[in-house]
VEXNUZA-661768 format. One record per atom (N, C-alpha, C): x, y, z. Coordinates in steps of 0.1 Angstrom, whole numbers, plus 2048, in hexadecimal, padded with zeros to 3 digits. Layout:
XYZ
...
***
This chain:
BD5AAAD8C
BCCA9FD90
BCCA95D84
BD0A88D87
BD1A7ED7D
BC4A77D7B
BC1A74D6E
BB6A6BD6B
BBAA61D61
BBCA55D66
BC2A4AD5D
BB7A44D54
BBBA3BD4B
BB2A35D42
BA8A2CD48
BAAA29D55
BA0A20D5B
B94A28D61
B94A35D5F
B89A3DD64
B84A47D59
B77A46D55
B6EA3CD59
B70A2FD53
B65A26D55
B68A18D50
B6CA17D41
B65A20D3A
B6AA22D2B
B70A2FD2A
B7CA30D26
B84A3CD26
B7DA47D1E
B7EA53D22
B77A5ED1C
B81A69D1B
B89A69D11
B93A74D10
B8DA82D0F
B93A8BD17
B8FA99D17
B84A9CD21
B7FA93D29
B76A95D33
B7BAA0D3D
B73AA9D41
B78AB3D4B
B7CAADD58
B86AB3D5E
B89AB0D6C
B84ABBD75
B7BAB8D7E
B76AC1D87
B7CAC0D95
B82ACBD99
B89ACADA6
B80ACEDB2
B77AD7DAE
B6CADBDB9
B61AE2DB2
B56AE5DBA
B4BAEBDB5
B46AF5DBF
B40B00DBA
B3BB0BDC3
B30B12DBD
B25B13DC5
B19B1BDBF
B14B13DB3
B14B1ADA7
B0FB14D9B
B1BB10D91
B27B0FD97
B32B0DD8E
B3BB01D92
B3FAFAD87
B49AEFD88
B57AF5D85
B61AF2D8D
B6EAF9D8C
B79AEFD89
B80AF1D7F
B8BAE9D7B
B98AECD83
BA2AE3D83
BAFAE6D8A
BB5AF4D87
BB5AF7D7A
BBBB05D76
BB3B10D7A
BA7B0ED80
B9EB1AD84
B93B1DD7A
B92B16D6E
B88B19D65
B7AB15D6C
B70B1ED6A
B63B1BD70
B59B18D65
B52B0DD67
B48B08D5D
B3AB0AD63
B32B12D5D
B24B14D62
B1CB06D61
B18B01D6C
B11AF4D6C
B02AF6D69
AFFAF7D5C
AF1AF9D57
AE9AEDD58
AEFAE1D5B
AE7AD4D5C
AE6ACFD6A
AECAD7D74
AECAD1D81
AF2AC4D82
AFDAC1D7A
B03AB4D79
AFAAACD70
AF3AA3D75
AE9A9AD6E
ADBA9ED73
AD8AABD73
ACCAB1D78
ACAAADD87
AD5AAFD8E
AD5AABD9C
AD6AB7DA6
AE0AC0DA3
AE3ACADAD
AD8AD5DAC
AD0AD5DB8
AC5ADFDB8
AC7AEBDC1
AD0AE9DCB
AD3AF4DD5
AE0AFADD2
AE7AF6DC7
AF5AFBDC4
AFFAF2DCB
B0BAF5DC6
B17AEDDCB
B1DAF4DD8
B23AECDE0
B2BAF1DEB
B24AF7DF7
B19AF3DFA
B11AF7E06
B18AF1E12
B1EAFAE1A
B25AF5E26
B1CAEFE30
B10AF3E32
B07AEDE3C
B04ADFE38
B03ADCE2B
B00ACEE27
B0DAC5E2A
B18ACBE26
B25AC4E2A
B26AC1E38
B23ACBE40
B23AC8E4F
B1AABEE54
B0EABDE4E
B04AB3E52
B0AAA5E4E
B10AA4E42
B16A97E3E
B21A93E48
B29A9DE4C
B34A9AE55
B2FA95E63
B25A9CE68
B20A99E75
B1AA8BE74
B12A88E6A
B0CA7AE69
B16A70E67
B21A72E5F
B2BA69E5D
B33A66E69
B35A70E71
B3CA6FE7E
B34A67E88
B27A6AE89
B1FA63E93
B18A57E8F
B14A55E82
B0DA49E7F
B12A43E71
B1FA40E71
B26A3DE64
B1DA33E5B
B19A28E61
B10A1FE59
B06A19E63
AF9A19E60
AEFA13E68
AE5A0DE5E
AE1A00E60
AD99F9E56
ACCA01E53
AC8A01E47
ABDA0AE43
AB0A0AE4B
AAC9FEE50
A9F9FFE57
A9FA06E64
AABA09E6A
AACA0FE77
AACA1FE75
AA9A26E80
AA7A34E7F
AB4A3BE84
AB9A45E7C
AC4A4EE80
ABEA5DE80
AC6A66E87
AC1A73E87
ABFA79E79
AC8A76E70
AC7A7BE62
ABBA76E5B
AB8A68E5D
AADA62E57
AA0A68E5C
AA0A6AE69
A94A70E6F
A91A7EE6A
A9BA86E69
A9AA94E64
A95A94E55
A9BA8BE4E
A97A8AE3F
A88A87E3E
A84A7CE45
A76A78E44
A6CA83E4A
A70A89E54
A68A94E59
A66A9FE4F
A71AA3E48
A70AADE3E
A68AA9E32
A6AA9CE2E
A62A97E23
A53A98E26
A4FA93E31
A41A93E36
A3BAA1E38
A43AAAE3D
A3FAB7E40
A3EAC0E34
A48ABFE2C
A49AC9E21
A48AC4E12
A49AB8E10
A4BAB3E03
A41AA9DFE
A3FA9DE04
A37A92DFE
A28A96DFF
A21A93DF4
A12A93DF5
A0DA8BE01
A02A90E07
9FDA8AE13
9FAA7BE11
9F6A77E05
9F1A69E03
9FDA5FE01
A09A64E01
A15A5BE00
A1BA5BE0D
A18A50E15
A1CA4FE23
A26A45E26
A2AA3DE1C
A34A32E1F
A40A36E16
A4CA35E1D
A58A3AE17
A63A2EE17
A69A2CE0C
A75A23E0B
A80A2AE04
A8CA2AE0A
A97A32E06
AA2A29E01
AA7A2CDF5
AB2A25DEE
ABFA2DDED
AC8A28DE5
AD5A2FDE3
AD5A38DD6
ACAA37DCF
AC9A3FDC2
ABDA3CDBA
ABCA42DAE
AAFA42DA7
AADA34DA1
AB7A2ED9B
AB5A20D95
AB0A16DA0
AB6A16DAB
AB1A0EDB6
AA2A11DBA
A9FA1EDBA
A92A22DBD
A87A1DDB3
A8BA1EDA7
A82A18D9C
A80A0AD9E
A8BA02DA0
A899F4DA2
A809F1DAE
A829F8DB9
A7A9F7DC5
A6B9F9DC2
A69A04DBB
A5BA09DB8
A549FDDAF
A5B9F8DA6
A559EDD9D
A529E1DA6
A5B9DDDAF
A599D2DB7
A4D9D5DC1
A4C9E1DC6
A419E3DCF
A349E3DC8
A339E7DBB
A279E6DB3
A239D8DB1
A2C9CFDAD
A299C1DAB
A259BADB8
A2C9BDDC3
A299B8DD0
A1B9BBDD5
A189C8DD3
A0A9CDDD7
9FF9C4DD1
A009C3DC4
9F59BBDBD
9F59ACDC2
A029A7DC4
A02999DC9
9FC998DD7
9FF9A2DDF
9FA9A3DED
9EB9A4DED
9E69ABDE2
9D79ADDE1
9D09A2DDA
9D7997DD8
9D098BDD2
9CF98CDC2
9D8994DBC
9D8996DAE
9E6994DA8
9EC988DAA
9FA986DA5
9FB986D96
9F0985D8F
9F1986D81
9F3994D7C
9F199ED84
9F49ACD80
A039AED83
A0C9ACD7A
A1A9ADD7C
A229B5D71
A1B9B8D66
A219C0D5B
A239CFD5F
A2E9D4D5B
A309E2D5C
A309E9D4F
A279F3D4D
A279FAD41
A30A07D43
A35A0BD38
A3DA18D38
A3CA1ED2A
A46A27D26
A44A2FD1A
A50A2ED11
A4DA31D04
A58A2FCFA
A64A38CFC
A62A44CFF
A6EA4DD01
A6FA4FD10
A78A48D17
A79A48D26
A86A43D2A
A8AA46D36
A95A40D3D
A92A40D4C
A95A33D51
A91A31D5F
A9DA2BD67
AA9A2AD61
AB4A26D69
ABEA1CD62
AC8A18D69
AD3A11D63
AD2A01D65
AC99FDD6D
AC99EED71
AC29E7D65
AC29DAD65
ABC9D2D5B
AAD9D4D5B
AA69D4D66
A989D5D67
A949E4D63
A9C9EDD68
A999FBD64
A9B9FDD55
AA49F6D4F
AA69F7D41
A9A9F1D39
A949E7D3E
A889E1D37
A7C9EBD37
A7B9F4D41
A709FDD40
A74A0AD3A
A81A0BD36
A85A18D2F
A84A17D20
A7FA21D1B
A7FA22D0C
A8BA2AD07
A97A24D08
AA4A2BD06
AADA22CFF
AACA20CF1
AB5A16CEA
AC3A18CEC
AC8A24CED
AD7A27CEF
ADDA21CFB
AD4A21D06
AD9A1CD13
AD6A0DD14
AD2A06D0A
AD09F8D0A
ADA9F1D01
AE39F9CFB
AED9F3CF2
AF59E8CFA
AF69DCCF5
AFE9D2CFB
AF69C9D04
AEA9CED08
AE29C6D12
AD49C3D0C
AD09CAD01
AC39C9CFC
ABE9BBCFA
AC79B2CF5
AC49A4CF2
AC099DCFF
AC49A1D0A
AC299AD17
AB59A0D1E
AAF9AAD19
AA49B0D20
A969AAD1C
A8E9A9D25
A809A5D23
A789B2D23
A769B7D16
A709C5D15
A629C4D1A
A5E9CFD20
A509D1D25
A489DAD1B
A3B9DAD1C
A339E1D13
A349F0D16
A359F8D0A
A37A06D0C
A2CA0ED03
A27A18D0A
A1DA21D03
A26A2CCFD
A20A34CF3
A27A3FCEE
A29A4ACF8
A35A50CF8
A37A5BD00
A30A68CFA
A29A6FD02
A22A7BCFD
A2CA85CF8
A2DA88CEB
A37A90CE5
A30A9BCDC
A2BAA5CE1
A22AAECD9
A29AB3CCD
A36AB6CCD
A3EABBCC2
A3CAB2CB6
A3DAA4CB9
A3DA9ACAF
A31A91CAF
A26A96CB4
A1AA8ECB4
A15A8BCA6
A12A7DCA4
A0EA79C96
A02A81C90
9FAA87C99
9EEA8FC94
9F3A9DC8F
9FFAA0C93
A04AADC8E
A0BAB5C9A
A13ABEC97
A1BAC5CA1
A12ACCCAB
A13AC8CB8
A0BACFCC2
9FCACFCBF
9F8AC4CBA
9E9AC2CB6
9E0AC3CC2
9D5ACACC2
9CCACCCCD
9C7ABECD3
9C7AB4CCB
9C2AA7CD0
9CEA9DCD3
9DAAA3CD5
9E6A9BCD8
9E5A93CE4
9E0A9ACEF
9DEA93CFC
9D5A87CFB
9CAA88CF4
9C0A7DCF3
9C6A72CEA
9CEA76CE0
9D5A6CCD8
9DEA63CE0
9E6A69CE8
9EFA61CF1
9E7A59CFB
9DCA5ED00
9D4A57D0A
9CEA4AD03
9C9A4CCF7
9C3A41CEF
9CEA36CED
9DAA3BCEB
9E5A31CE8
9E7A28CF5
9E7A2FD01
9EAA28D0D
9DEA1FD10
9D2A24D0D
9C6A1BD0F
9C7A0ED06
9CBA10CFA
9CCA05CF1
9D69FBCF6
9E1A00CFB
9EC9F7D01
9E69EFD0D
9DF9F6D16
9DA9EFD21
9D19E4D1D
9C89E7D13
9BE9DDD0F
9C59D1D07
9D09D4D00
9D79CACF9
9DE9C1D02
9E49C6D0D
9EB9BED17
9E29B7D21
9D69BDD22
9CD9B8D2C
9CE9BFD39
9C59C7D3E
9C79CFD4A
9C89C6D56
9C39B9D55
9C49B0D61
9D29ABD63
9DC9AED59
9E99AAD5B
9F39B5D5E
9EE9C2D5E
9F79CDD60
9F79D2D6E
A039D3D74
A059D8D82
A069E7D82
A0E9EDD79
A109FBD7B
A14A01D6D
A13A0ED6D
A18A17D62
A22A21D68
A2FA21D62
A39A29D67
A3DA34D5D
A3EA40D61
A42A4BD57
A46A57D5F
A4EA5FD59
A53A6CD5E
A48A76D5B
A44A7FD64
A3AA8AD60
A3FA92D55
A4BA97D55
A52A9ED49
A5EA95D46
A60A92D39
A6BA8AD36
A79A8FD3A
A81A87D3F
A8EA8BD43
A97A8BD37
AA3A85D39
AADA87D2E
AAAA7FD22
AA1A75D23
A9EA6DD17
A97A75D0C
A8EA7FD11
A87A87D08
A8AA96D0A
A92A99D13
A96AA7D16
A8AAB0D18
A83AADD23
A78AB5D28
A6CAB6D1F
A69AABD18
A5CAAAD11
A51AABD1B
A48AB5D19
A3DAB7D22
A30AB4D1B
A28AABD22
A1CAA6D1C
A11AB1D1B
A07AAFD13
9FBAB7D13
9F5AB7D20
9EDAC2D24
9E8AC3D31
9DDAB9D35
9D7AB3D2B
9CDAA8D2E
9D2A9AD2F
9DFA99D2D
9E5A8CD2C
9E6A85D3A
9ECA8CD44
9EEA85D51
9E1A83D59
9D8A8CD58
9CBA89D5E
9C4A7DD58
9C5A7CD4B
9BFA70D44
9C7A63D47
9D4A64D49
9DBA58D4D
9D7A53D5B
9D5A5CD63
9D1A59D71
9C3A52D71
9BAA57D69
9ADA51D68
9AEA43D62
9B6A41D57
9B8A33D52
9BDA2AD5C
9C7A2ED64
9CDA25D6D
9C3A21D79
9BBA2BD7D
9B1A28D87
9A6A1FD81
9A2A21D74
998A18D6E
99DA0AD6E
9A9A07D6C
9AE9FAD6A
9B69F4D76
9B59FBD81
9BD9F6D8D
9CC9F4D8A
9D19FFD83
9DF9FFD80
9E6A09D89
9F1A06D90
9F8A10D97
9FFA1AD8F
9FEA27D92
A05A31D8B
A11A35D92
A1DA33D8B
A2AA35D91
A30A41D8A
A32A4CD91
A39A58D8B
A48A57D8F
A50A56D85
A5EA56D87
A63A64D87
A65A69D93
A69A78D95
A78A79D9A
A80A6FD95
A8EA70D99
A94A7ED94
A90A82D88
A95A8ED82
A8CA9AD84
A7FA97D84
A75AA3D84
A71AA6D92
A75A9ED9C
A70AA1DAA
A78AABDB1
A74AAEDBE
A7AAB7DC7
A7DAC5DC1
A72ACBDBC
A72AD9DB7
A77ADBDA9
A7CAD1DA2
A82AD3D95
A78AD9D8B
A6CAD6D8C
A62ADBD82
A5AAE7D88
A5FAEDD93
A58AF8D98
A4DAF5DA1
A4CAE8DA5
A42AE2DAE
A4AAD9DB7
A45AD5DC3
A4DACBDCA
A4FABEDC2
A45ABADBA
A47AAFDB1
A40AB1DA3
A46AACD99
A41AB0D8B
A32AACD89
A2EAA1D8F
A20A9DD8C
A16AA7D91
A1AAB0D9B
A11AB9DA0
A0EAC5D96
A15AC5D8B
A11ACFD81
A03ACBD7B
9FFABFD7D
9F2ABBD76
9E8AB6D81
9ECAB7D8E
9E2AB4D98
9DEAA5D9A
9E8A9DD96
9E4A8ED97
9EBA89DA4
9E7A7CDA7
9ECA76DB4
9F2A68DB0
9FFA67DAE
A04A59DAB
A03A50DB7
A03A43DB5
A02A39DBF
A11A37DC5
A1AA38DBC
A28A37DC0
A30A42DBA
A39A48DC2
A41A53DBE
A4FA4FDC0
A58A52DB5
A66A4FDB6
A6EA5CDB6
A77A5EDBF
A7FA6ADBF
A8EA67DC0
A96A70DBE
AA5A6EDBE
AACA7CDBD
AB6A7CDB4
ABEA87DB1
ABDA93DBA
AB2A9CDB9
AB1AA7DC1
AADAA5DD0
AABA98DD3
AA8A96DE2
AB4A9ADEA
AC0A96DE6
ACCA9BDEE
AD4AA5DE6
ACFAA9DDB
AD5AB4DD4
AE3AB1DCF
AE7AA4DCD
AF4AA1DC8
AFFAA0DD3
AFBAA2DE0
B05AA2DEB
B06A93DEF
AFDA8BDEC
AFEA7CDF0
AF4A75DE7
AF8A68DE5
AEFA5FDDC
AE3A5ADE4
AD7A5DDDF
ACBA59DE6
ABFA58DDC
AB6A4FDDF
AAAA4DDD7
A9EA4BDE1
A92A4DDDC
A86A4CDE4
A7BA46DDD
A73A3DDE4
A67A38DDF
A5CA3BDEA
A51A41DE6
A46A45DEF
A3AA3EDE9
A32A38DF2
A26A31DED
A1AA35DF5
A0EA32DF0
A02A34DF8
A02A2AE04
9FAA2EE0E
9F8A25E1A
9F2A17E16
9E9A17E0C
9E3A0BE08
9EDA01E03
9F7A06DFB
A019FDDF6
A0A9F8E02
A0EA01E0A
A169FCE16
A0F9F2E1F
A029F4E22
9FA9ECE2A
9F89DEE24
9F59DDE17
9F39D1E10
A009C8E10
A0B9CEE0D
A189C7E0D
A1C9C2E1B
A199CBE25
A1C9C7E33
A149BCE38
A079BCE34
9FD9B2E39
A009A4E32
A069A5E26
A09998E1F
A16992E25
A1E99AE2D
A2A995E32
A35995E29
A3499DE1E
A3F99EE14
A4A9A6E19
A569A3E15
A629ABE1A
A659B6E10
A679C2E14
A6C9CDE0C
A7A9CEE0F
A839C7E08
A919C7E0B
A999D4E09
AA19D8E13
AA89E4E11
AB59E2E09
ABB9ECE03
AC89ECDFD
AD39EFE08
ADE9E9E07
AE89EBE12
AEB9F9E15
AECA01E0B
AF0A10E0D
AE4A19E0B
AD8A13E0A
ACCA1CE09
ACAA23E17
AC6A2FE15
AC3A38E21
AD0A39E2A
ADBA3AE23
AE8A3BE2B
AE6A48E34
AEBA47E40
AE9A51E4A
AEEA5FE45
AFAA5FE3F
AFFA6CE3B
AF7A72E2F
AF3A68E26
AEBA6DE1B
ADEA73E1F
AD7A6DE2A
ACAA71E2E
ACDA7FE35
AD8A80E3D
ADAA8DE43
ADCA98E39
AE3A94E2E
AE5A9FE23
AD7AA2E1D
ACFA98E1A
AC1A9BE15
AB9AA4E1E
AB9AA1E2B
AB2AA9E34
AB6AB7E33
AC3ABAE32
AC8AC8E31
AC4ACEE24
AC5AC7E19
AC2ACCE0C
AB3ACFE0B
AABAC7E10
A9CAC9E11
A99AD6E19
A9FAD7E24
A9DAE3E2C
AA1AF0E25
AADAEFE1E
AB2AFBE17
AA8AFFE0C
AA2AF5E05
A98AF9DFB
A8CB00E00
A88AFBE0C
A7CB01E13
A80B10E18
A8AB10E1F
A8EB1DE25
A91B28E1B
A96B24E0F
A9AB2EE05
A8FB2FDFA
A84B28DFC
A79B28DF2
A7EB25DE5
A86B1ADE3
A8CB17DD6
A83B11DCC
A78B0CDD1
A6EB06DC7
A68B12DBF
A65B1DDC6
A60B29DBF
A6BB2EDB6
A77B2EDBA
A82B32DB2
A84B2ADA6
A81B1DDA7
A83B13D9B
A78B18D91
A6CB1BD96
A61B1ED8D
A65B2BD86
A69B35D8E
A6CB43D89
A78B43D7F
A82B3CD83
A8EB3CD7B
A8CB33D6E
A84B29D71
A80B20D65
A7AB28D5A
A71B31D5E
A6AB3AD54
A74B43D4E
A7DB48D56
A87B51D51
A91B4AD47
A94B3DD4A
A9CB36D41
A95B32D34
A88B2FD35
A80B2CD29
A80B39D20
A7EB45D26
A7DB51D1F
A8AB55D18
A96B53D1F
AA2B56D19
AA5B4CD0E
AA2B3FD0F
AA5B36D05
A9CB39CF9
A90B3CCFB
A86B3FCF1
A8BB4BCE9
A90B55CF0
A94B62CE9
A9FB5FCE0
AA9B57CE4
AB4B54CDC
AB2B49CD2
AAAB3FCD5
AA9B33CCD
A9BB30CC8
A91B38CCC
A83B35CC8
A81B35CB9
A88B3DCB2
A86B3ECA3
A93B39C9C
A9BB32CA3
AA7B2CC9D
AA3B22C93
AA9B22C86
AA5B19C7B
AA7B0AC7F
AB0B07C89
AB2AF9C8C
AADAF5C9A
AA6AFECA1
AA0AFACAE
A91AF8CAC
A8DAECCAF
A7FAE8CAD
A76AECCB9
A7DAECCC5
A75AEFCD1
A7EAF2CDD
A79AFBCE6
A7EAFDCF3
A73AFACFC
A74AF1D06
A69AECD0D
A6DAE8D1B
A63AE5D23
A66AE0D31
A5DAE7D3C
A62AE5D48
A5AAEAD54
A65AEED5E
A63AFAD65
A6CAFDD70
A79AFED6A
A83AF9D72
A91AF8D6D
A95AEBD67
A8CAE5D5F
A8FADAD57
A8BADED49
A95AE2D41
A91AE7D33
A9AAE0D29
A93ADCD1E
A99AD5D13
A99ADDD06
AA3ADBCFE
AA4AE2CF0
AA6AD7CE6
A9DAD6CDC
A9FACCCD2
AA3AD2CC5
AAEACDCBF
AB4AD2CB3
AB0AC9CA8
AAEACFC9C
AAAAC7C90
AB1ACCC84
AB2AC3C7A
AB8AC7C6D
AAFAD0C65
AA2ACEC67
A97AD6C60
A8DAD9C69
A8BAE6C6D
A81AEAC76
A72AE7C71
A71AE7C64
A63AE5C5F
A5FAD7C5F
A68ACEC5B
A65AC0C5A
A68AB8C68
A70ABFC70
A75AB9C7C
A7EAAEC7A
A84AADC6E
A8EAA2C6B
A9AAA4C74
A9FA9AC7A
AABA9BC83
AB8A9AC79
AC2A9EC80
AD0A9CC79
AD2A8DC7A
ADCA88C71
AE0A7AC71
AE6A77C7E
AE3A6BC83
AE8A66C90
AF8A68C90
AFEA64C85
B0DA65C85
B13A73C86
B0AA7EC84
B0FA8BC86
B12A8FC95
B0CA87C9E
B10A89CAD
B0CA97CB1
B00A9CCAD
AFDAAACB0
AFDAADCBF
AF6AA4CC7
AF5AA7CD5
B03AA8CDC
B0BA9ECD9
B19A9FCE0
B21AACCDB
B1EAAFCCF
B25ABBCCA
B20AC8CD1
B13AC9CD3
B0DAD5CDA
B13AD5CE8
B13AC9CEF
B18AC9CFD
B27ACDCFE
B2FAC9CF4
B3DACDCF4
B3FADCCF1
B37AE1CE7
B38AEFCE3
B33AF8CEF
B29AF3CF6
B25AFBD02
B30AFBD0D
B36AEFD0E
B41AEED18
B4DAF7D15
B4FAF8D07
B5AB01D03
B56B10D06
B4AB12D08
B45B20D0C
B43B21D1B
B48B17D23
B48B17D31
B3BB14D37
B32B0DD30
B25B0AD35
B23AFAD33
B1EAF3D3D
B1CAE5D3B
B0DAE3D3A
B09ADCD2F
AFBAD8D2D
AFBAC9D2C
AEFAC3D2D
AEDAB5D2E
AE8AAFD20
AEFAA6D1B
AEBAA0D0E
ADFA96D11
AD5A96D08
ACAA8DD09
AC7A86CFD
ABBA7FCFE
AB6A77CF3
AB8A68CF5
AB3A60CEC
AB4A51CEE
ABCA4BCE2
AC2A53CDA
AC8A4DCCD
ABEA4ECC2
AB3A48CC4
AA8A4ACBA
AA2A58CBB
A9FA5DCC6
A9BA6BCC9
AA8A72CCC
AACA7DCC5
AB9A82CC7
ABAA91CC3
AC6A96CC4
AC9AA4CC2
AC2AADCCB
AC4AABCD8
ABEAB3CE3
AC7AB4CEF
AC5ABFCF6
ACDAC0D03
AC3AC4D0E
AC7AC2D1A
ABEAC4D26
AC6ACED2F
ABEAD7D35
AC3AE1D3F
ABCADED4C
AC4ADED57
ABEADDD64
AC7AE3D6E
ACAAF1D6E
AD2AF7D77
ACCAF7D85
AD5AFAD8F
AD1AFCD9D
AC6B06D9E
ABDB05DA8
AB2B0FDA9
AB7B1CDAD
AC4B1DDB0
ACAB2ADB4
AD0B32DA8
ACEB2CD9C
AD4B33D90
ACEB41D8F
AD8B4AD8B
AD5B58D8B
AD0B5CD7C
ACAB68D7B
AC6B6DD6E
AD2B6ED65
ADEB73D6B
AEAB74D62
AEFB67D5D
AEEB5DD66
AF2B4FD62
AE9B49D58
ADCB4CD59
AD2B48D4E
AD6B4ED41
AD9B5AD41
ADDB61D34
AEAB5BD2E
AF3B57D37
AFFB50D33
AFCB43D2D
AF3B3BD33
AEFB2ED2D
AE9B30D20
ADFB39D1E
AD9B3BD11
AE3B3FD06
AECB48D0A
AF6B4DD00
AFFB41CFC
B04B3AD05
B0DB2FD03
B06B24CFA
AF9B21CFD
AF2B17CF5
AEFB1CCE7
AECB29CE5
AEBB2ECD7
AF8B2CCD0
B03B30CD6
B10B2FCCF
B13B20CCC
B10B17CD6
B13B09CD4
B0BB03CC9
AFFB07CC8
AF6B01CBD
AFBB06CB0
AFDB13CAF
B02B19CA2
B0FB12C9E
B19B10CA7
B25B0ACA4
B23AFBCA0
B1AAF4CA6
B17AE7CA2
B11AE5C95
B07AEEC92
B01AEEC84
B0CAF0C7A
B14AFAC7C
B1FAFEC72
B28AF2C71
B2BAEAC7B
B34ADEC7A
B2DAD3C73
B21ACFC75
B1BAC4C6F
B16AC7C61
B14AD5C5D
B0FAD8C50
B1BAD6C46
***
């Protein structure tokens, strides 16, 4: 199988060539099997090679090749029925479907601004976000992302939006896992709201649990309920970006449900179609939908949003997760993964923390466990760990923002076995040891 220098856009010598995938493994032309401990980019939730999903895509492609997004097809109808029946919180009754997560983020931000304009408050147009975050590849998504490495070459063209501190218990300025950490970060958000003027703020967007930017940084338990109260107090829409944390990944249908809050706008993606097709989702409250509709504003579709075959794939993936009780499996196997990682790495002199929820787990590596000093940027610790793990036939996902670094993210399919969890933990221990030896 040939891969020329024109693929990808910037040549990447040594990138694996994957001929096919089955179950939880990626398979190279020579037959080598790589355990996909990251679910690709934290996407594959029901595993690779499900024939029933492939058949659904085939049937939809044969019968409804392309139909403009506002119209109804069998696959779209099945997906919406499944979302309403089994997945979406009851208060989120309006659905807009895109081609992927970045488009969904853009759409959510537009809907938030349109809602306030429709309600007679056009001055409420600012979007608040957080310092350690990633919300997509587009220009607007980059402005709400706190990810310096992914702004290289475009930072000078961005109109940066205001950002609150990401709740980071390990590195809280009050002290490591300080009991008042949650309140500290809530006070920081309140100060930002007051400084910007709540009358100018449309929405606050954040992931319930950090994705790759912070590798599963999990906030203190009082953080999200406090955020929800602040947003209600100041008529600010709460947008939960669940492109990575949604659809069972955190051991709940959606990550925000770990804290019992109700976002005004929910963004989904990745796990919605389990990697079998590109798809993104925005769900809003009825109040938002009614206001925009009454104002006569147009919610424009993306050409390939809600593609018939993609929706058919999503309907099948969603049904599989319910039939096989894979949300429960994600919670159970997530705890098993945390236990296996903690057993091997919990006392490692260069592992600061193993963290996360469900089958979204992050490992942060440091030069000094006591001071939390990171390795020098030029040491390339994250990339080295990823390569060392790959040399051990396990694929893990590199994370961080450049400024926040030396960390990897795990997000295997919900079908991951106990034996595969042990393999992941063993490979990571070896990869970290080999990396430390190399950079030392």
